[in-house]
Residue, then its C-alpha position, 0 to 999 in steps of 0.5 A: m513485444a513483451n511487457v517489460n517494467d523497467n521499475e520492477r526493482e523499485s516496485v519490490s522495494q516499495k512493496k517490502r517497505i509498505a509491508a513492513w509499515l503495515n505489519d507495524g500496525k500503521t495505516l497508509t493512504q496514497m498521499e502518505a505512501l508518496y511522501k514516505f515511500g515515493c510510491f505513486r502506485l499504492a493500489s498496485r503495491i497493495n494488490d501485490l501484497r494481497n496476492d502474496g497473502m497479506n490481509i489488508k482492509t481498504e477503508k474510506i476515510t474523509l480528510s479535513n478538506g473534505k475529500i475521501v480517500a482509501q486507507y489501508r491497514k493490515l488486519d490481525t489474522a491471530l485468533 
């Protein structure tokens, strides 16, 4: 049986919206992605974008409640 992603269209749509967000120079955490784009699997979308050639940096940040989370941002590739 083939592995079928019933949410493939939603994943593509989320990927496009996340790419546009990062291209605007903004950063993104998992909670922000959930609220802004309904994306439960931000790391997967980031991986998809990296596979498409987008240069994205992952930084660990500490939130006001002491939790450490990943924050993503696009690196400027211009010299």
